[in-house]
C-alpha positions, 0 to 999 in steps of 0.5 A: 065598271067601278065609279069614281064615287066608289073609289076610298076617301084618302086621309094620309095625302093631301087633298086639292079640295080639302086644302082649298077649303082650309084656305078659304077658311073652312072645316072640311079638312084632315090634318094632313091638308092643314099641314099642306096649306100651312106650307103653301102659305109660307110660300105664297102668304096671300093664297088665302086671300086669292081663294076667298076673292075667288069665291066672291068672284063666283058669287058676283059672277052668278048674281050678275048672270041671273039678275042682269042676263036672265040666266036660268040654267047653270052648269057648274063644272068642277064643283069642289066642296060646298061652302057658303053661297053655292052656285044653286043658292045665289041662282036661286036667291035671284030666281027661284026657278033656276036649274043648276048642274054640278059637275065632279068626280072626286068621292070626297066632293061627291059625299059632301055635294049630295048632302048639302047641295040641295034645292032651295026652293020648289021651283028650281032643280039642283042636280049632281052629275059624277063626271070627270070634266075631261070627258066632255061627251059624258058631261053634255050628254047627261047635262041634257037630261036635266037642262034645256039645251035650246035655251041659254046656259052659263057654263062655269069652270072655276079654278079647276082647269088647272088640274087639266095636264096640258093647254091643248086639254084645256082648249078642247075641253072649254071648246067643246062646252062652248060648241055644245051650249046654244047662242045667248048663253054665257061661258065663265072661268077664272085660273091662278096665274103666273102674275105673281112668281110666288103663286108659281112656286106655290103650285110646284111645292103643291104638285110635289105633296102628293095631291093632283097637280095644278098647273098655273096658266098665263093671263093670255092662256086665260084670254084665249079660251074666250077667243070666240066669244063677246067678252063682258066688260071688263073683260079678263081681269083680276077676279077682285076686279070683276064687278066689285061690289065696292069699286073703291075697295079696288083701289086699295087692295093689290090684284088677284093673282086669279084671273077670270072673266065671262063671255057671251055667245053669239 
């Protein structure tokens, strides 16, 4: 059986993680990704801002869960390319004993992750699972080898569920992970939404580049994912409005087209 990581890393077609890295201001992309990224910016000039707002949301969310909620176990599904202040770095800076499991099946992401996503403390655990997030049984089974599913876990889907083809797939995937974790656990996600029609047009353009299609969702759909959870205030909001470091700045910048939130399993 050929594992996903054994597939050839294509450099002749745009790659979602590399394009996102370009929008974040990183360096891990090829010319084909830069061209696609620049073309995307012509459709939706704020995409770079949205990418950076989404990353800052991840950092604030992980810090909040570790510092305010006492979470010491994180399952980051759909890792993407490593960048500054990754989940394990944020969590272990708050609680050195934190355990973080990353999940991805993209060969490019796996190659970078194995080299860069390493423990920052002696007490903590940082691990990588090679799995497709559509296969929730494999994700949970392999995560159980590292995380204690009798203790609270934070499950994270950071902008990756747009790659699930149907909304039924999203509900099945998120429902299975929410069911697997114990009471007192948390579930966090964000997705690009159709609140800004230009992001919808960007999604349509992006899906025609040869990269894995990305399906923009509605805010109501994002809310539906949390229907069985107790939402952490302020609920489902633009990511730059979720526990902002500078609340005053929220009043001076437009809301992000990426919406997300955090819910607690009771």
